[in-house]
C-alpha positions as CSV (number, residue, x, y, z in Angstrom):
1,X,-25.9,-25.3,37.7
2,X,-26.2,-23.2,34.5
3,X,-29.4,-21.4,34.1
4,X,-31.7,-22.1,31.0
5,X,-30.9,-19.0,29.3
6,X,-27.2,-19.6,29.7
7,X,-27.5,-23.1,28.3
8,X,-29.4,-21.8,25.5
9,X,-26.9,-19.1,24.5
10,X,-24.1,-21.6,24.9
11,X,-25.5,-24.0,22.4
12,X,-26.5,-21.1,20.1
13,X,-22.5,-20.0,20.2
14,X,-21.5,-23.6,19.6
15,X,-24.0,-23.9,16.5
16,X,-22.2,-20.5,15.3
17,X,-18.7,-21.4,15.7
18,X,-19.2,-24.7,14.0
19,X,-19.5,-22.6,11.0
20,X,-15.9,-21.5,11.1
21,X,-13.3,-23.5,9.3
22,X,-9.8,-23.5,11.0
23,X,-8.3,-25.5,8.3
24,X,-8.8,-22.5,6.0
25,X,-6.8,-20.4,8.5
26,X,-4.2,-22.8,8.9
27,X,-3.7,-23.1,5.0
28,X,-3.6,-19.2,4.9
29,X,-0.7,-19.4,7.3
30,X,1.3,-22.0,5.4
31,X,1.1,-20.1,2.1
32,X,4.6,-20.3,0.5
33,X,6.2,-16.9,-0.5
34,X,9.4,-15.4,-1.3
35,X,10.8,-12.1,0.0
36,X,13.7,-10.0,-1.7
37,X,15.6,-7.2,0.0
38,X,17.4,-4.9,-2.5
39,X,20.2,-2.5,-1.6
40,X,23.5,-1.1,-2.8
41,X,25.6,-2.8,-0.1
42,X,25.7,-5.7,2.4
43,X,25.0,-3.4,5.3
44,X,22.0,-2.1,3.9
45,X,20.7,-5.7,3.0
46,X,21.7,-6.8,6.8
47,X,19.6,-3.8,8.1
48,X,16.6,-4.9,6.0
49,X,17.1,-8.8,6.9
50,X,17.1,-7.7,10.6
51,X,13.7,-6.2,10.3
52,X,12.6,-10.0,9.6
53,X,15.2,-12.1,11.7
54,X,15.4,-9.6,14.7
55,X,18.8,-8.6,16.3
56,X,20.7,-12.0,16.2
57,X,23.3,-13.6,14.1
58,X,22.1,-15.7,11.3
59,X,22.5,-18.9,13.1
60,X,21.5,-22.5,11.9
61,X,18.2,-22.0,13.7
62,X,17.1,-19.3,11.4
63,X,17.7,-21.2,8.2
64,X,14.0,-22.2,7.8
65,X,13.2,-18.4,7.9
66,X,16.4,-17.5,5.8
67,X,14.9,-19.9,2.9
68,X,12.1,-17.6,2.4
69,X,14.3,-14.3,2.2
70,X,17.2,-13.4,-0.3
71,X,19.2,-10.3,-0.7
72,X,20.4,-8.7,-3.8
73,X,22.8,-6.1,-4.4
74,X,22.0,-3.4,-7.1
75,X,22.8,-2.6,-9.9
76,X,24.6,-6.2,-10.4
77,X,21.3,-8.1,-9.3
78,X,18.7,-5.6,-11.0
79,X,17.7,-8.2,-13.7
80,X,18.0,-11.4,-11.5
81,X,14.8,-13.4,-12.4
82,X,14.3,-14.4,-8.6
83,X,14.2,-10.7,-7.5
84,X,11.7,-9.9,-10.3
85,X,9.5,-12.9,-9.2
86,X,9.6,-12.3,-5.6
87,X,6.2,-11.9,-3.9
88,X,7.3,-9.2,-1.6
89,X,10.2,-6.8,-2.6
90,X,11.7,-4.4,0.0
91,X,14.1,-1.8,-1.3
92,X,16.4,0.6,0.7
93,X,15.3,4.1,0.6
94,X,17.9,5.2,-2.2
95,X,16.8,2.3,-4.5
96,X,14.2,3.3,-7.2
97,X,12.4,0.4,-8.7
98,X,9.6,0.4,-11.3
99,X,6.9,-1.7,-9.6
100,X,5.6,-2.7,-13.0
101,X,8.7,-4.9,-13.6
102,X,8.0,-7.1,-10.6
103,X,5.4,-10.0,-9.9
104,X,4.9,-8.8,-6.3
105,X,4.6,-5.6,-4.5
106,X,7.4,-3.3,-3.9
107,X,7.9,-1.6,-0.6
108,X,10.4,1.0,0.6
109,X,12.3,0.3,3.7
110,X,12.0,2.9,6.7
111,X,15.2,2.8,7.9
112,X,14.3,5.5,10.9
113,X,11.3,3.7,11.9
114,X,11.7,0.0,10.7
115,X,8.4,-1.1,12.1
116,X,6.5,1.2,9.7
117,X,8.0,-1.0,6.9
118,X,6.2,-4.0,8.4
119,X,2.8,-2.1,8.9
120,X,3.2,-1.0,5.0
121,X,3.7,-4.6,3.9
122,X,0.8,-6.2,5.9
123,X,-1.6,-3.4,4.9
124,X,-1.0,-3.3,1.2
125,X,-0.4,-5.4,-1.8
126,X,0.7,-8.9,-1.6
127,X,2.0,-8.6,1.9
128,X,-1.7,-8.2,3.2
129,X,-2.7,-11.6,1.7
130,X,0.5,-13.1,3.3
131,X,0.4,-11.6,6.8
132,X,-0.4,-14.8,8.5
133,X,2.4,-16.7,6.6
134,X,4.8,-14.1,7.5
135,X,4.0,-14.1,11.1
136,X,4.4,-17.7,11.1
137,X,7.8,-17.9,9.5
138,X,9.4,-14.7,11.1
139,X,9.2,-14.6,14.7
140,X,10.7,-11.1,15.1
141,X,7.6,-9.6,13.6
142,X,5.1,-12.4,14.8
143,X,3.7,-10.4,18.0
144,X,3.2,-7.2,15.7
145,X,1.2,-9.2,13.3
146,X,-0.7,-10.8,16.1
147,X,-1.5,-7.4,17.7
148,X,-2.5,-6.0,14.7
149,X,-4.9,-9.1,14.1
150,X,-6.4,-8.6,17.6
151,X,-6.8,-4.9,17.0
152,X,-8.7,-5.5,13.7
153,X,-11.0,-8.0,15.0
154,X,-11.8,-5.8,18.2
155,X,-12.5,-3.2,15.8
156,X,-14.8,-5.5,13.8
157,X,-16.7,-6.5,17.0
158,X,-17.1,-2.8,17.8
159,X,-18.7,-2.5,14.4
160,X,-21.0,-5.6,15.0
161,X,-22.4,-4.0,18.3
162,X,-22.8,-0.7,16.8
163,X,-24.5,-2.0,13.5
164,X,-27.1,-3.9,15.8
165,X,-28.0,-0.8,17.8
166,X,-28.1,1.3,14.6
167,X,-29.9,-1.1,12.4
168,X,-27.0,-0.7,9.8
169,X,-26.1,-3.2,7.2
170,X,-23.9,-5.8,8.8
171,X,-20.2,-6.5,7.8
172,X,-19.9,-9.4,5.3
173,X,-18.0,-11.5,7.4
174,X,-20.5,-11.8,10.0
175,X,-23.6,-12.2,7.7
176,X,-23.6,-16.1,7.7
177,X,-23.9,-16.0,11.5
178,X,-26.9,-13.5,11.8
179,X,-29.6,-16.2,11.4
180,X,-27.9,-18.4,14.4
181,X,-27.7,-15.3,16.3
182,X,-31.6,-14.0,15.9
183,X,-33.3,-13.8,19.2
184,X,-30.1,-14.3,21.2
185,X,-28.3,-11.0,20.5
186,X,-25.0,-10.1,19.4
187,X,-23.0,-12.0,21.8
188,X,-23.1,-15.0,19.8
189,X,-21.5,-12.9,16.8
190,X,-18.9,-11.6,18.9
191,X,-17.9,-14.6,20.4
192,X,-17.7,-16.3,17.1
193,X,-15.4,-13.5,15.9
194,X,-13.3,-14.1,19.2
195,X,-13.0,-17.8,18.2
196,X,-11.8,-16.9,14.8
197,X,-9.4,-14.5,16.3
198,X,-8.0,-17.8,18.3
199,X,-7.5,-19.6,15.3
200,X,-5.5,-16.7,13.4
201,X,-3.3,-16.1,16.5
202,X,-2.7,-19.5,17.1
203,X,-1.7,-20.0,13.4
204,X,0.7,-17.0,13.6
205,X,2.3,-18.8,16.5
206,X,2.7,-22.2,14.8
207,X,0.1,-23.8,17.2
208,X,-1.9,-26.7,16.0
209,X,-5.5,-25.1,15.5
210,X,-8.8,-26.4,15.7
211,X,-11.8,-26.9,17.9
212,X,-10.2,-30.0,19.6
213,X,-6.6,-28.8,19.5
214,X,-7.5,-25.4,21.3
215,X,-10.4,-26.7,23.4
216,X,-8.9,-24.9,26.4
217,X,-8.7,-21.6,24.9
218,X,-12.2,-22.2,23.3
219,X,-13.9,-23.1,26.5
220,X,-12.2,-19.9,28.2
221,X,-13.7,-17.6,25.3
222,X,-17.0,-19.1,25.7
223,X,-16.9,-18.8,29.3
224,X,-15.7,-15.2,29.5
225,X,-18.6,-14.2,26.8
226,X,-20.8,-14.3,30.2
227,X,-18.1,-12.7,32.3
228,X,-17.9,-9.5,30.1
229,X,-21.5,-9.1,30.4
230,X,-21.1,-8.9,34.3
231,X,-18.4,-6.3,34.1
232,X,-20.3,-4.5,31.5
233,X,-23.1,-4.0,33.6
234,X,-20.9,-2.5,36.3
235,X,-19.5,-0.1,33.7
236,X,-22.6,0.8,32.1
237,X,-24.4,1.4,35.4
238,X,-22.2,4.5,35.8
239,X,-23.1,6.0,32.4
240,X,-25.8,8.8,32.2
241,X,-29.3,7.4,30.7
242,X,-29.2,7.4,26.9
243,X,-25.3,7.1,26.5
244,X,-25.3,3.6,25.9
245,X,-24.5,2.9,22.4
246,X,-21.0,4.0,22.5
247,X,-20.3,2.2,25.7
248,X,-21.7,-1.1,24.1
249,X,-19.4,-0.9,21.3
250,X,-16.4,0.0,23.7
251,X,-17.4,-3.0,25.6
252,X,-17.2,-5.2,22.7
253,X,-14.0,-3.7,21.4
254,X,-12.4,-4.2,25.1
255,X,-13.5,-7.6,25.7
256,X,-12.3,-8.9,22.3
257,X,-8.9,-7.1,22.9
258,X,-8.5,-8.5,26.2
259,X,-8.9,-11.8,24.9
260,X,-6.6,-11.2,21.9
261,X,-3.9,-9.9,24.3
262,X,-4.5,-13.1,26.6
263,X,-4.0,-15.5,23.6
264,X,-0.7,-13.5,22.5
265,X,0.5,-13.9,26.0
266,X,-0.1,-17.5,26.2
267,X,1.3,-18.6,22.9
268,X,4.3,-16.4,23.5
269,X,5.1,-17.5,27.1
270,X,3.2,-20.7,27.6
271,X,1.7,-19.1,30.6
272,X,-2.1,-17.9,31.0
273,X,-3.1,-14.7,32.4
274,X,-5.2,-14.8,35.6
275,X,-8.8,-13.5,35.8
276,X,-7.3,-10.3,37.5
277,X,-5.1,-9.6,34.9
278,X,-7.5,-10.1,32.1
279,X,-10.2,-7.8,33.9
280,X,-7.5,-5.3,34.3
281,X,-6.7,-5.2,30.6
282,X,-10.4,-5.1,29.9
283,X,-11.0,-2.0,31.9
284,X,-7.8,-0.4,30.7
285,X,-8.9,-0.8,27.1
286,X,-12.5,0.3,27.7
287,X,-11.3,3.5,28.5
288,X,-9.0,3.6,25.5
289,X,-11.7,2.2,23.1
290,X,-14.4,4.9,23.7
291,X,-12.6,7.4,21.3
292,X,-12.1,4.6,18.8
293,X,-15.8,3.5,18.9
294,X,-17.2,7.0,18.8
295,X,-15.1,7.5,15.5
296,X,-16.8,4.3,14.2
297,X,-20.2,5.2,15.4
298,X,-19.8,8.7,13.4
299,X,-18.7,7.0,10.4
300,X,-21.5,4.2,10.5
301,X,-24.2,6.7,11.2
302,X,-23.0,8.8,8.3
303,X,-22.8,5.6,6.2
304,X,-26.3,4.7,7.2
305,X,-27.5,8.3,6.1
306,X,-26.1,8.0,2.6
307,X,-23.5,5.7,1.6
308,X,-23.8,2.7,-0.6
309,X,-25.9,-0.3,0.9
310,X,-23.4,-2.9,2.3
311,X,-20.5,-0.8,2.3
312,X,-18.8,-0.1,5.6
313,X,-16.2,2.9,6.3
314,X,-12.8,1.5,5.5
315,X,-14.1,-2.0,4.0
316,X,-12.7,-2.0,0.3
317,X,-11.2,-4.8,-1.9
318,X,-7.6,-4.1,-0.8
319,X,-8.9,-4.3,3.0
320,X,-10.4,-7.7,2.9
321,X,-7.3,-9.8,2.7
322,X,-5.1,-11.4,5.3
323,X,-7.5,-12.0,8.1
324,X,-10.1,-14.0,6.5
325,X,-11.8,-11.2,4.9
326,X,-12.3,-9.3,8.1
327,X,-12.9,-5.5,8.3
328,X,-9.5,-3.7,8.5
329,X,-8.3,-0.3,8.8
330,X,-7.1,0.5,5.4
331,X,-4.7,3.1,6.0
332,X,-2.9,0.7,8.5
333,X,-2.9,3.0,11.4
334,X,-3.0,1.7,15.1
335,X,-6.3,1.5,16.7
336,X,-5.0,1.1,20.1
337,X,-1.9,0.2,22.0
């Protein structure tokens, strides 16, 4: 039988997550768009198409995704209106385009490290606001976009944990939940963000998303909120007195990251990770997260000492698209593996 405190916390979590709107996330993943790849030969175009389609023949099964992407050979197609009005334009390295002539954002293809092209797209310009739709339409880049989503929300939850410890200004994305969480602790905000991540990753993997549609995943996330606390107590008990702020943030990061990886695994394979596998991922990510959280802590403390109120490190207008306006890493660097 659940304890009164656990029952009360569960009720508060349910009140908080009801403020989320999965329909908004679904609509974001269904946004229409056009991608143009521009090169001087069919070979160059195929290299860029492979980035989105993967290493496979363009069979009939790919036609739905292919309808979102077109290739243009320059200079013959340089004035093609469809090229000029595409939302995302990816140009081969030897192609120089004047970005002011194009409706969407222009990106340069990284032939040596193609995945860097995807990171550039989803962290900058119009690609940032279309990232969920890109992941939903193109299976070859789906997992990478979902991983980045999980890393960003893990980072956001670490910031939540640190700001409650520092008394700093909370990130704008969590402010609506602060009243609900009062008196119960940041577990409610962390869990609400994890549910938001569930909607995001589900939409990327073309799932039917919502409280009813994902009730099994939702139940696991809410249950795990109490499980992480038990694991956290074991880890924190080994930490010298006075060193609890960084571990607190690392636990928030690692718990969220483990849930994210579990969701990606489930939606990719149809199988669920065991409790042992989830615990292993949590402990591995916890040790990796300490350095990340230490850096966030130093930046937040610096912000608290002199930065503009309400502004968090890395939280700028260009960062806020794509994932429900969560706090993102503006330079696109990986935060963890």
